[in-house]
C-alpha positions as CSV (number, residue, x, y, z in Angstrom):
1,M,106.9,69.6,103.9
2,N,109.9,68.0,105.5
3,L,110.9,68.4,109.1
4,K,113.1,71.4,108.4
5,N,110.3,73.2,106.6
6,V,107.8,72.4,109.3
7,A,110.1,73.7,112.0
8,G,110.7,76.9,110.1
9,Y,107.0,77.3,109.5
10,A,106.1,76.9,113.2
11,F,108.9,79.3,114.2
12,I,107.7,82.1,112.0
13,C,104.1,81.6,113.2
14,L,105.2,81.9,116.8
15,L,107.5,84.9,116.3
16,W,105.1,86.8,114.1
17,G,102.3,86.1,116.5
18,S,104.3,87.9,119.2
19,T,105.2,90.9,117.0
20,W,101.8,92.4,117.2
21,L,102.1,92.8,121.0
22,A,105.7,93.9,120.8
23,I,104.7,96.7,118.4
24,K,101.9,97.8,120.7
25,L,104.2,97.9,123.7
26,G,106.9,99.8,121.9
27,L,104.4,102.5,121.0
28,D,104.1,103.4,124.6
29,S,107.7,104.9,124.3
30,L,108.2,105.7,120.6
31,T,106.2,107.3,117.8
32,P,105.1,104.8,115.1
33,F,107.4,105.8,112.2
34,M,110.4,106.2,114.5
35,S,109.8,102.8,116.1
36,A,109.4,101.1,112.7
37,G,112.2,103.0,111.1
38,L,114.8,102.1,113.8
39,R,113.6,98.5,113.7
40,F,114.3,98.1,110.0
41,T,117.5,100.2,110.1
42,L,118.9,97.9,112.8
43,A,117.7,94.8,111.0
44,S,119.3,95.8,107.7
45,I,122.6,96.5,109.4
46,L,122.6,93.2,111.1
47,I,121.6,91.3,107.9
48,F,124.4,93.1,106.0
49,G,126.9,91.9,108.7
50,I,125.6,88.3,108.5
51,M,126.0,88.4,104.7
52,K,129.6,89.5,105.1
53,V,130.4,86.8,107.6
54,K,128.7,84.1,105.4
55,S,130.1,85.6,102.2
56,V,126.7,85.9,100.7
57,K,126.8,88.1,97.6
58,L,124.1,90.6,96.9
59,V,122.2,89.7,93.7
60,S,122.1,92.8,91.5
61,D,120.6,91.8,88.2
62,P,117.8,94.1,86.8
63,I,115.0,91.8,88.0
64,A,116.5,91.7,91.5
65,I,116.8,95.5,91.7
66,K,113.2,95.9,90.7
67,L,112.1,93.4,93.3
68,Y,114.2,95.2,96.0
69,I,112.5,98.5,95.2
70,Y,109.0,96.9,95.1
71,M,109.7,95.1,98.4
72,G,111.2,98.2,100.0
73,F,108.1,100.3,99.4
74,L,105.2,97.9,99.1
75,S,106.3,95.2,101.5
76,F,108.1,97.2,104.2
77,L,108.0,101.0,104.2
78,V,104.3,101.7,103.4
79,P,102.7,98.5,104.9
80,F,104.6,98.6,108.1
81,G,104.2,102.3,108.4
82,L,100.4,101.7,108.1
83,V,100.5,98.9,110.7
84,Y,102.5,100.9,113.3
85,W,100.3,103.9,112.8
86,A,97.2,101.8,113.1
87,E,98.2,100.2,116.4
88,Q,97.9,103.6,118.1
89,F,94.1,103.2,117.7
90,I,93.4,99.5,117.7
91,D,94.4,96.5,119.8
92,S,97.2,94.3,118.6
93,G,94.7,91.4,118.4
94,I,92.4,93.4,116.1
95,A,95.3,94.3,113.9
96,S,96.3,90.6,113.6
97,V,92.7,89.7,112.7
98,I,92.3,92.3,110.0
99,F,95.6,91.2,108.5
100,A,94.1,87.7,108.1
101,I,92.6,88.9,104.8
102,F,96.1,88.4,103.5
103,P,95.5,84.8,102.3
104,F,92.4,85.8,100.4
105,S,94.3,88.5,98.6
106,V,97.2,86.1,97.8
107,L,94.7,83.6,96.4
108,I,93.3,86.2,94.1
109,M,96.7,87.6,93.1
110,S,98.0,84.0,92.5
111,Y,95.0,83.2,90.2
112,F,95.6,86.3,88.0
113,F,99.4,86.6,88.0
114,L,100.6,83.1,88.5
115,N,97.8,81.4,86.5
116,V,97.3,79.0,89.4
117,D,95.2,76.0,88.3
118,D,94.8,74.1,91.6
119,I,92.5,76.4,93.5
120,S,89.7,74.1,94.8
121,V,86.4,74.6,96.5
122,I,87.9,72.8,99.6
123,K,90.8,75.3,99.8
124,I,88.4,78.2,99.6
125,L,86.1,76.7,102.2
126,G,89.0,76.0,104.5
127,M,90.2,79.6,104.3
128,V,86.6,80.9,104.8
129,L,86.2,78.8,107.9
130,G,89.6,80.0,109.2
131,F,88.6,83.6,108.7
132,L,85.2,82.9,110.4
133,G,87.0,81.5,113.4
134,I,89.2,84.6,113.6
135,G,86.1,86.7,113.5
136,I,84.5,84.7,116.3
137,I,87.7,85.1,118.5
138,F,87.6,88.9,118.2
139,S,83.9,89.5,117.6
140,D,83.4,91.6,120.7
141,S,86.2,94.0,119.5
142,F,84.8,94.1,116.0
143,A,81.5,95.3,117.3
144,Q,83.2,98.4,118.6
145,G,85.3,99.1,115.6
146,F,83.2,99.7,112.5
147,N,82.8,103.5,112.8
148,L,84.4,106.3,110.9
149,T,86.7,106.9,113.8
150,D,90.4,106.6,114.3
151,Q,89.8,103.0,115.1
152,F,88.0,102.4,111.8
153,W,90.8,104.1,109.9
154,G,93.3,102.0,111.8
155,M,91.5,98.8,110.7
156,A,91.4,100.0,107.2
157,A,95.1,100.8,107.2
158,V,96.0,97.2,108.3
159,A,93.7,95.8,105.6
160,L,95.5,97.9,103.0
161,S,98.8,96.7,104.4
162,A,97.8,93.1,103.9
163,V,96.7,93.7,100.3
164,M,100.0,95.5,99.4
165,Q,102.1,92.7,100.9
166,S,100.2,90.0,99.0
167,V,101.0,91.7,95.7
168,V,104.7,91.6,96.5
169,L,104.6,88.0,97.7
170,V,103.2,86.9,94.4
171,L,105.8,88.9,92.5
172,I,108.6,87.3,94.5
173,K,107.1,83.8,93.9
174,K,107.0,84.5,90.2
175,H,110.4,86.3,89.6
176,G,112.5,86.0,92.7
177,S,113.4,82.3,92.9
178,H,117.1,83.1,92.3
179,L,117.4,85.5,95.3
180,N,119.1,84.5,98.5
181,P,116.8,85.0,101.6
182,L,119.4,87.4,103.2
183,S,120.0,89.5,100.1
184,M,116.3,89.6,99.5
185,N,115.8,91.5,102.7
186,V,118.8,93.8,103.3
187,I,118.1,96.5,100.7
188,P,114.3,96.6,101.2
189,M,114.7,96.8,104.9
190,A,117.3,99.6,104.5
191,I,114.8,101.5,102.3
192,A,112.1,101.1,104.9
193,G,114.4,102.0,107.8
194,V,115.7,105.2,106.2
195,G,112.3,106.2,104.8
196,L,110.3,105.6,108.0
197,T,113.0,107.3,110.2
198,L,113.0,110.4,108.0
199,G,109.2,110.3,107.8
200,S,109.2,110.5,111.6
201,F,111.0,113.8,111.6
202,V,108.7,115.2,109.0
203,F,105.3,113.9,110.1
204,E,105.7,113.2,113.9
205,D,106.6,115.1,117.0
206,V,109.9,113.4,117.7
207,S,110.1,115.1,121.2
208,K,107.6,112.5,122.3
209,N,110.1,109.7,121.8
210,T,111.4,108.1,125.0
211,F,114.3,105.7,124.6
212,D,113.6,103.7,127.7
213,L,114.0,100.0,128.3
214,A,110.6,99.2,126.8
215,G,111.2,101.1,123.6
216,I,114.7,99.8,123.1
217,A,113.6,96.2,123.8
218,S,110.8,96.5,121.3
219,I,113.1,97.7,118.6
220,G,115.7,95.0,119.3
221,Y,113.2,92.2,119.5
222,L,111.4,93.2,116.4
223,A,114.6,93.8,114.5
224,V,116.3,90.5,115.3
225,F,113.4,88.1,115.8
226,G,110.5,89.8,114.1
227,S,112.5,90.8,111.0
228,I,115.8,89.0,110.4
229,F,114.8,85.5,111.6
230,T,111.2,85.5,110.4
231,F,111.6,87.2,107.0
232,T,114.7,85.2,106.1
233,I,112.9,81.9,107.0
234,Y,109.8,83.1,105.3
235,Y,111.4,83.8,101.9
236,Y,113.4,80.6,102.3
237,L,110.2,78.6,102.6
238,L,108.4,80.7,99.9
239,K,110.8,79.3,97.3
240,R,109.9,75.7,98.4
241,V,106.1,75.7,99.1
242,S,103.1,77.5,97.6
243,A,102.5,81.2,98.1
244,V,98.9,80.6,99.3
245,F,100.1,78.0,101.8
246,M,102.7,80.5,103.2
247,S,100.0,83.2,103.4
248,L,98.1,80.9,105.8
249,V,100.6,82.1,108.5
250,A,98.2,85.0,108.8
251,F,95.5,82.7,110.2
252,I,97.8,81.2,112.9
253,T,99.4,84.4,114.2
254,P,96.2,85.8,115.7
255,I,95.9,82.7,117.8
256,V,99.4,83.1,119.0
257,A,98.7,86.8,119.7
258,L,95.6,85.8,121.7
259,V,97.5,83.3,123.9
260,L,100.3,85.8,124.5
261,G,97.9,88.5,125.4
262,W,96.2,86.1,128.0
263,W,99.5,84.8,129.3
264,L,101.6,88.0,129.4
265,N,99.0,90.8,129.6
266,G,96.2,89.2,131.6
267,E,93.7,89.2,128.7
268,A,90.7,86.8,129.0
269,L,90.8,83.5,127.2
270,T,87.1,82.6,127.0
271,G,85.1,79.8,125.5
272,Q,84.4,82.1,122.5
273,H,88.1,82.4,121.9
274,L,88.6,78.6,122.1
275,A,85.7,78.0,119.7
276,G,87.1,80.4,117.2
277,S,90.5,78.7,117.5
278,V,89.0,75.3,116.7
279,L,87.4,76.7,113.6
280,V,90.7,78.2,112.5
281,L,92.4,74.8,112.9
282,I,89.7,73.0,111.0
283,G,89.9,75.6,108.2
284,L,93.7,75.1,108.0
285,L,93.3,71.4,107.8
286,L,90.7,71.6,105.0
287,A,92.8,74.2,103.1
288,N,95.9,72.1,103.3
289,L,94.4,68.7,102.4
290,T,94.8,69.3,98.7
291,Y,97.9,71.5,98.7
292,N,100.8,70.6,96.4
293,K,104.3,71.5,97.5
294,N,104.5,74.1,94.8
295,L,102.0,76.2,92.9
296,K,101.2,74.8,89.5
297,V,101.8,77.5,86.9
298,K,100.5,77.2,83.4
299,A,103.0,77.4,80.6
300,K,102.8,80.7,78.6
């Protein structure tokens, strides 16, 4: 991890930590699918413009096309549709916590599909401690959530989103090393943008949409900072460090969400929150002590 990679890693942690609150605030003005659809439509248009300016060619070999389709549906359209829908019923902090199952799913997928041979007990212990810390931070909210209610289904939707995205992450790590980070996003985001926007007209009451300052600001922020910057940097780093290490972003973002909620929305920052945060940091330290720069993949 050189300085450039560390800075990029910190940047996406901070920005993705803020997106959970930005999504929640945007839903006060726009329906879930419309909000997500416009976000990815705008993001794909902006990325296409950047590619033109920087003369970045769209990779279009058969493997790339398959990855674009997988990403479009399994990394953007369905998972983000689930997350936006879920945040109608659960707090943004709860959503970020549930999504923290992402590293565990990536670990399992990497073992089976990448033939990873460097998964140690220390790494597993580190991630377990990290997840335990996340659970402590939001334990009060968890106590209210495990019912067969809209809140329960919202939590289940976020969990399913995390699992789906972990599958695509491993596929990209295995087959997508030749893709440019910009071209890797433009088509999948366009698929999600069009699909979610059309889905809004089919499944939602579009008369409820209010394009006020809050709604427009949410779309713009999530499109530029939550989509273009973060995903481009994310896939840039994914080709240079391990998939499991990258998935640990899911442990850091809930802490960022907690701090932003306290700072910007007056949410309490208690001793319980601080204790959970310390456990997360210890877990991250243990999980990273034995990380190699890249996943070791057995020859086939």
